[in-house]
C-alpha positions in Angstrom: -0.1 0.0 0.1 1.3 3.4 -0.9 1.5 5.9 2.0 1.4 9.7 0.9 2.6 12.1 3.6 0.0 14.9 3.7 1.5 18.1 4.9 -1.6 18.8 7.1 -2.5 15.2 8.3 0.6 13.1 8.1 1.0 9.9 6.4 -2.2 8.5 4.9 -3.2 5.7 2.5 -3.3 6.3 -1.2 -7.1 5.5 -1.3 -7.7 8.8 0.6 -6.2 10.8 -2.3 -7.1 11.7 -5.9 -4.6 12.0 -8.6 -5.3 15.0 -10.9 -2.5 15.2 -13.4 1.3 15.8 -13.9 2.4 19.3 -13.1 3.7 19.9 -16.6 0.1 19.6 -18.0 -1.2 22.6 -16.4 -2.1 25.1 -19.1 -2.1 28.9 -18.4 -5.4 30.6 -19.2 -3.8 32.9 -21.9 -2.1 29.9 -23.7 -2.3 29.7 -27.4 -4.5 26.9 -28.5 -1.6 25.0 -30.0 0.2 25.4 -26.9 -2.7 24.0 -24.8 -3.2 21.0 -27.2 0.6 20.2 -26.9 0.6 20.4 -23.1 -2.6 18.3 -22.8 -2.3 15.7 -25.5 1.1 15.4 -27.1 3.6 15.6 -24.1 5.9 12.7 -23.2 5.0 10.1 -20.6 8.6 9.2 -19.2 9.3 6.4 -16.8 10.9 7.5 -13.6 10.5 10.7 -11.4 7.9 13.3 -12.2 5.9 15.9 -10.3 2.3 15.3 -9.9 -0.8 17.1 -8.5 -2.9 15.3 -5.9 -5.8 16.1 -3.7 -6.5 14.6 -0.3 -10.1 14.2 -1.2 -11.0 11.9 1.9 -9.1 14.0 4.4 -8.3 17.7 4.7 -9.2 18.4 1.0 -5.9 20.1 0.4 -4.1 20.0 -2.9 -0.5 19.1 -3.1 2.5 18.7 -5.5 4.3 15.4 -5.1 7.6 14.3 -6.7 7.3 10.7 -7.1 9.1 7.8 -9.2 6.4 6.5 -11.3 8.1 3.2 -11.5 8.9 2.3 -7.8 6.3 4.8 -6.5 9.0 6.2 -4.0 7.9 9.7 -3.0 10.7 12.2 -2.9 8.9 15.2 -1.4 5.4 16.7 -0.9 4.7 20.3 -1.1 1.3 21.9 -0.2 -0.5 23.9 -2.9 -2.5 26.2 -0.6 -4.2 25.7 2.8 -6.1 22.6 4.0 -9.8 23.1 3.1 -11.6 21.4 5.9 -11.0 22.7 9.4 
């Protein structure tokens, strides 16, 4: 079982979290259409370490950036993206 260290709640089971996307697929609102298509649909899908956006859906509700090895699932670090949503 993968444990994800929530910055607000501590180590929790992966089942409490929802994977959103890789950080490089976030498109700025003012991006040109061809840039948006490239970022969303034609980017690489490399093996190894990547930065991903996750949400602690069944916990504090916070969003976080996780640097994780997509082969071994080892987590290098977790950074909060904003405060916890639930009190």
